[in-house]
C-alpha positions as CSV (number, residue, x, y, z in Angstrom):
1,M,-117.5,33.7,121.0
2,S,-113.8,32.8,120.3
3,S,-114.0,29.8,122.6
4,L,-116.8,28.1,120.7
5,N,-115.8,24.7,119.3
6,W,-117.2,22.7,116.4
7,N,-120.0,21.0,118.4
8,Q,-121.1,24.3,120.0
9,R,-121.3,26.0,116.6
10,N,-123.3,23.1,115.3
11,I,-125.7,23.2,118.2
12,I,-126.4,27.0,117.7
13,A,-127.1,26.4,114.0
14,L,-129.2,23.4,114.8
15,F,-131.2,25.4,117.4
16,V,-131.9,28.2,114.8
17,S,-132.9,25.7,112.1
18,T,-135.2,23.7,114.4
19,F,-136.9,26.9,115.6
20,C,-137.5,28.1,112.1
21,W,-138.7,24.7,111.1
22,G,-141.2,24.7,114.0
23,V,-142.6,28.1,112.8
24,Y,-142.7,26.7,109.3
25,T,-144.6,23.6,110.5
26,M,-147.4,25.8,112.0
27,L,-147.7,27.8,108.7
28,F,-147.7,24.5,106.7
29,G,-150.6,23.1,108.8
30,A,-152.6,26.3,108.4
31,A,-152.0,26.4,104.6
32,V,-153.0,22.8,104.1
33,Y,-156.1,23.3,106.2
34,A,-157.1,26.4,104.3
35,L,-156.5,24.7,100.9
36,L,-158.4,21.5,101.9
37,S,-161.4,23.4,103.3
38,P,-161.8,26.4,101.0
39,K,-164.8,28.7,101.0
40,Q,-165.2,28.2,97.3
41,P,-163.6,25.6,94.9
42,S,-160.5,26.7,93.0
43,H,-158.8,25.0,90.0
44,L,-155.5,26.1,91.5
45,R,-156.1,24.5,94.9
46,W,-154.4,21.2,94.1
47,R,-151.4,22.9,92.5
48,F,-151.0,25.1,95.5
49,L,-151.2,22.0,97.7
50,A,-148.5,20.2,95.7
51,V,-146.2,23.3,95.9
52,T,-146.8,23.6,99.7
53,V,-146.2,19.9,100.4
54,S,-143.1,19.8,98.1
55,L,-141.4,22.8,99.8
56,Y,-142.2,21.5,103.3
57,A,-140.8,18.1,102.4
58,L,-137.6,19.7,101.1
59,S,-137.2,22.0,104.1
60,T,-137.9,19.1,106.5
61,A,-135.2,17.1,104.7
62,Q,-132.8,20.0,105.3
63,A,-133.6,20.2,109.0
64,V,-133.1,16.4,109.3
65,L,-129.8,16.6,107.4
66,M,-128.5,19.4,109.7
67,F,-129.4,17.4,112.8
68,W,-127.7,14.3,111.3
69,Q,-124.5,16.2,110.4
70,A,-124.3,17.6,113.9
71,F,-124.8,14.1,115.4
72,V,-122.3,12.2,113.3
73,S,-119.5,14.8,113.5
74,T,-119.1,15.2,117.2
75,D,-115.4,14.0,117.2
76,L,-114.0,16.1,114.4
77,E,-112.0,18.3,116.8
78,S,-111.0,15.6,119.2
79,D,-107.8,13.5,119.3
80,V,-109.1,10.2,117.9
81,D,-107.9,7.8,115.2
82,S,-107.5,9.3,111.7
83,A,-109.7,6.6,110.3
84,V,-112.5,7.7,112.6
85,L,-112.0,11.3,111.6
86,L,-112.1,10.4,107.9
87,H,-115.3,8.4,108.4
88,E,-117.0,11.3,110.2
89,H,-115.9,13.7,107.5
90,L,-117.4,11.4,104.9
91,L,-120.7,11.2,106.8
92,F,-120.8,15.0,107.2
93,D,-120.0,15.5,103.5
94,I,-122.8,13.1,102.5
95,G,-125.3,15.4,104.3
96,G,-123.8,18.5,102.6
97,T,-123.9,16.8,99.2
98,I,-127.6,15.9,99.6
99,G,-128.4,19.3,100.9
100,G,-126.6,20.8,97.9
101,V,-129.0,19.1,95.6
102,I,-132.0,20.1,97.6
103,I,-131.2,23.8,97.7
104,P,-131.5,24.6,94.0
105,I,-134.7,22.5,93.7
106,A,-136.3,24.4,96.6
107,N,-135.2,27.7,95.2
108,L,-136.6,26.9,91.8
109,I,-140.0,26.1,93.3
110,A,-140.1,29.1,95.7
111,D,-138.9,31.7,93.1
112,G,-141.1,30.1,90.5
113,L,-144.1,30.7,92.7
114,L,-143.1,34.3,93.3
115,T,-142.7,34.7,89.5
116,W,-146.2,33.3,89.0
117,R,-147.6,35.8,91.5
118,C,-146.0,38.6,89.6
119,Y,-147.4,37.2,86.3
120,V,-150.9,37.2,87.7
121,L,-150.6,40.7,89.2
122,W,-149.4,42.1,85.8
123,Y,-152.4,40.7,84.0
124,R,-150.5,37.7,82.6
125,R,-148.0,39.8,80.5
126,F,-145.1,37.5,79.8
127,I,-142.8,40.3,78.7
128,V,-142.6,41.4,82.3
129,L,-141.1,38.1,83.3
130,V,-138.3,37.7,80.7
131,V,-135.5,39.0,82.9
132,P,-136.7,37.2,86.1
133,I,-137.0,33.9,84.3
134,I,-133.5,34.2,82.9
135,L,-132.2,34.9,86.4
136,L,-134.2,32.1,87.9
137,L,-132.8,29.6,85.3
138,T,-129.3,30.9,85.8
139,G,-129.4,30.6,89.6
140,T,-130.8,27.0,89.3
141,A,-128.1,26.0,86.8
142,C,-125.4,27.4,89.1
143,G,-127.0,25.7,92.1
144,L,-126.9,22.3,90.3
145,A,-123.3,23.1,89.3
146,Q,-122.4,23.7,93.0
147,A,-124.0,20.4,93.9
148,Y,-121.8,18.7,91.2
149,F,-118.7,20.2,92.8
150,S,-119.8,18.9,96.2
151,I,-120.1,15.4,94.7
152,K,-116.6,15.6,93.2
153,L,-115.2,16.8,96.5
154,Y,-116.9,14.0,98.3
155,L,-115.5,11.4,95.9
156,I,-112.0,12.8,96.3
157,R,-112.2,12.4,100.1
158,L,-113.8,9.0,99.7
159,H,-110.9,7.6,97.8
160,I,-108.1,9.3,99.6
161,P,-106.0,7.1,102.0
162,A,-106.6,7.6,105.7
163,D,-102.9,8.4,106.4
164,V,-102.8,11.3,103.8
165,T,-102.9,14.6,105.6
166,E,-102.6,16.9,102.6
167,P,-105.4,17.1,100.0
168,P,-104.6,16.7,96.3
169,P,-104.0,19.9,94.2
170,N,-107.4,19.8,92.5
171,W,-109.1,19.8,95.9
172,W,-108.4,23.5,96.5
173,T,-109.4,24.3,92.9
174,L,-112.8,22.7,93.3
175,V,-113.3,24.4,96.7
176,A,-112.6,27.8,95.1
177,Q,-114.9,27.1,92.2
178,S,-117.6,25.9,94.5
179,N,-117.3,29.0,96.8
180,A,-117.4,31.3,93.8
181,I,-120.5,29.7,92.2
182,S,-122.3,29.7,95.6
183,V,-122.0,33.5,95.6
184,V,-123.5,33.6,92.1
185,V,-126.4,31.4,93.3
186,Y,-127.2,33.8,96.2
187,V,-126.8,36.9,94.0
188,C,-129.1,35.5,91.3
189,S,-131.7,34.5,93.8
190,C,-131.4,37.8,95.6
191,V,-131.8,39.9,92.4
192,T,-134.7,37.7,91.3
193,N,-136.5,38.2,94.6
194,L,-135.8,42.0,94.7
195,L,-137.0,42.3,91.1
196,M,-140.1,40.3,91.8
197,S,-140.7,42.4,94.9
198,G,-140.5,45.6,92.9
199,L,-142.8,44.2,90.1
200,I,-145.4,43.0,92.7
201,G,-145.4,46.4,94.5
202,T,-145.5,48.4,91.3
203,P,-149.2,47.8,90.5
204,F,-150.3,49.2,93.8
205,L,-148.2,52.4,93.2
206,L,-149.8,52.7,89.7
207,L,-153.2,52.3,91.4
208,A,-152.5,55.1,93.8
209,R,-151.3,57.4,91.0
210,L,-154.4,56.6,88.8
211,Y,-156.8,57.6,91.6
212,A,-154.8,60.7,92.6
213,P,-157.6,63.1,91.4
214,N,-160.0,61.6,94.0
215,I,-157.6,62.1,96.9
216,A,-159.5,65.2,98.0
217,S,-162.8,63.3,98.1
218,A,-161.2,60.4,99.8
219,F,-159.7,62.7,102.4
220,R,-163.1,64.3,103.2
221,I,-164.6,60.8,103.6
222,W,-161.7,59.8,105.8
223,K,-162.2,62.8,108.0
224,A,-165.9,62.1,108.4
225,T,-165.4,58.4,109.2
226,Q,-162.0,58.3,111.0
227,G,-163.7,57.4,114.3
228,F,-165.1,54.2,112.8
229,G,-162.0,52.7,111.5
230,K,-159.0,51.0,113.0
231,R,-155.4,51.7,112.2
232,K,-154.4,48.1,112.6
233,G,-156.3,47.2,109.4
234,A,-153.9,49.4,107.3
235,Y,-150.9,48.1,109.1
236,T,-152.1,44.5,108.6
237,Q,-152.5,45.1,104.8
238,V,-149.0,46.6,104.6
239,A,-147.6,43.5,106.5
240,F,-149.5,41.2,104.1
241,T,-147.9,43.1,101.1
242,V,-144.4,42.8,102.6
243,L,-144.9,39.1,103.2
244,E,-146.2,38.6,99.6
245,T,-143.2,40.3,98.0
246,G,-140.7,38.1,99.9
247,V,-138.5,41.1,100.5
248,L,-137.3,39.8,103.9
249,Y,-136.1,36.6,102.1
250,A,-134.2,38.8,99.6
251,I,-132.5,40.6,102.4
252,C,-131.3,37.3,103.9
253,L,-130.0,36.3,100.5
254,L,-128.1,39.5,100.2
255,L,-126.5,39.1,103.6
256,T,-125.5,35.6,102.7
257,A,-124.0,36.7,99.4
258,I,-121.9,39.3,101.3
259,W,-120.8,37.2,104.2
260,S,-120.1,34.0,102.2
261,P,-116.9,35.3,100.5
262,L,-115.9,37.1,103.7
263,Q,-116.0,33.8,105.6
264,Q,-113.6,32.1,103.2
265,N,-110.8,34.5,104.1
266,S,-111.7,35.1,107.7
267,T,-110.5,33.2,110.8
268,S,-113.1,34.9,113.0
269,N,-115.3,32.4,114.9
270,A,-118.1,35.0,115.0
271,M,-118.1,35.1,111.2
272,V,-118.4,31.3,111.0
273,V,-121.3,31.3,113.5
274,A,-123.0,34.2,111.6
275,I,-122.9,32.4,108.2
276,N,-124.0,29.1,109.8
277,V,-127.0,30.8,111.4
278,I,-128.0,32.8,108.3
279,T,-127.7,29.6,106.2
280,S,-129.9,27.7,108.7
281,I,-132.5,30.5,108.5
282,L,-132.4,30.5,104.6
283,Q,-132.9,26.7,104.5
284,Q,-136.3,27.3,106.1
285,L,-137.2,30.7,104.7
286,V,-137.1,29.2,101.2
287,G,-140.3,27.4,102.1
288,I,-141.8,29.8,104.6
289,F,-142.4,32.7,102.3
290,P,-144.1,30.7,99.5
291,T,-146.2,29.0,102.1
292,V,-147.3,32.4,103.5
293,I,-148.2,33.6,100.0
294,I,-150.3,30.4,99.4
295,L,-151.9,30.9,102.8
296,L,-152.9,34.5,102.1
297,V,-154.3,33.5,98.7
298,A,-156.3,30.7,100.2
299,L,-157.7,32.9,102.9
300,G,-158.5,35.7,100.5
301,K,-156.1,38.1,102.1
302,S,-153.8,38.6,99.1
303,S,-153.3,42.1,97.7
304,E,-155.1,41.6,94.4
305,Q,-158.1,40.3,96.2
306,T,-158.4,43.5,98.2
307,V,-157.8,46.3,95.7
308,I,-158.6,45.6,92.0
309,F,-160.1,47.3,88.9
310,T,-163.6,46.5,87.6
311,E,-165.0,46.8,84.1
312,R,-167.1,49.7,85.2
313,S,-164.2,51.7,86.5
314,D,-162.4,51.3,83.1
315,Y,-164.6,53.9,81.5
316,Q,-165.4,56.0,84.6
317,R,-161.8,56.5,85.9
318,D,-162.2,60.3,85.7
319,D,-165.3,60.3,87.9
320,V,-165.4,57.0,89.9
321,S,-162.9,55.2,92.1
322,S,-163.8,51.7,93.2
323,I,-162.8,50.0,96.5
324,H,-163.5,46.3,96.6
325,F,-164.0,44.3,99.7
326,A,-164.1,40.5,99.5
327,G,-167.5,39.2,100.4
328,P,-168.7,35.7,101.4
329,P,-169.7,33.3,98.6
330,A,-173.3,32.7,97.6
331,T,-175.0,30.1,99.7
332,S,-178.0,29.2,97.4
333,K,-178.6,28.7,93.7
334,A,-180.7,31.9,93.5
335,R,-177.6,33.9,94.5
336,R,-175.1,32.5,92.0
337,S,-175.4,35.5,89.7
338,V,-174.7,37.9,92.5
339,T,-171.1,39.2,92.6
340,R,-168.9,38.2,95.5
341,E,-167.6,41.7,95.9
342,Q,-169.2,44.8,97.4
343,T,-168.3,48.1,95.6
344,I,-168.2,51.5,97.2
345,E,-168.1,54.2,94.5
346,L,-166.7,57.6,95.4
347,Q,-168.2,60.0,92.8
348,D,-167.6,63.7,92.3
349,T,-170.4,66.1,93.4
350,D,-170.9,67.4,89.9
351,T,-171.5,63.9,88.5
352,V,-174.1,63.1,91.2
353,S,-175.9,66.4,90.5
354,N,-176.0,65.8,86.8
355,R,-177.5,62.3,87.3
356,K,-180.2,63.7,89.6
357,A,-181.1,66.4,87.0
358,E,-181.4,63.7,84.3
359,E,-183.7,61.6,86.6
360,V,-186.0,64.7,87.1
C-alpha cells in the first residue's frame, strides 16, 4: 500500500466509482420503467421521475468528472516542466470545483426526499420535521460555502506564476477553512439521515406496541400456519425498511466525517486511499438510496403500503388488529368502488361469541 503512487490511487478510486455508478444505472433504469408504466396513475409519478433523473444526472456528472480528473493528472508526480504541472493542477482543480458545487445540490435533493418520506409516514405533521429541515439547510449552506472556498483556491492557483513554488499565506488559511467546513457538511448530513432513519422507523415500533395485546392471538395463528409461510418474506421486508431509512448512507457519512480530519494530519497512504474510496462511494450513494426509495414506492413495496391503519381499526383497536396486503387495482368500471386492500381481522374469541349471540 505504501508504494501506491498518484495514478494508482486514482485508478482505485475510479474503479470503485465506476462500479457504484454501474449499480446505480441498473437501479435508475428499473425506477424509470416502474414510474413510466405504473399499475395505477399517481399524481406524484412525474415528481418522482424528475427527482430520479436529476439525481442520476448529478451522479453521472460526478463519475465523469472523476474519470476526467484521473485522465488529465497523470503527470503530477513525474519530473516534467513546472508549467505542465501547473496546467494539470488547474485542470484537476476545475473538476474538483465543479464537483464541489454538485455535491450540496445532490445532498439537498436526496435528503429532501428522505425528509418527505418521513413527513408522509408521520401523517404530514410538520412539527416533526423542524429539526431535520434546519440541519438540511445548514448542511446545504455549508456545502455551498465549501464550493466557494474551492473556487477561491482555484483562482489563486490560476493567477500564481509558474516559477513560484510556495503558495501565498492565505492559501493555507482557505485550505483549513475548507477542510473544517467539509466536516460540518458530512456531520450535518449524517445527523439528518440518522434522525430521519429514527423517525421513519418509529411508526413501526409504535404499531407493534399498539397491537401488543393481540400478540397471544397472533402467536397461536402463527403456530397453526407456520408451515405455509416463508421466512424470506420477513427478511425481505426488513431489508426494504433498512433501504428506505437510508441508514447505510448515514454510516458512510459518519465514516467520512471521522476520516476526513484524520487524513489532513496523516501521511499514511492507506488513509488517503481509504478516504478516496469512501468519497467515491458517497458520490454515488447520494443518488442510489433515493432511487431505491422511489423504486420501492413505485412497486408498492414501501413500508407504509404494507402495514397501515384503517378507519375501522381506529375504534376497534382493543378487539381488532388489521393486517393489510396490497392487492391489484380494479380492472373494470364495476369494481372501482372496491378497495384495493385485503384485510384480515384478528378478533378475540369473546368478541366473536358476542356477535354470534346477537345474530341468534
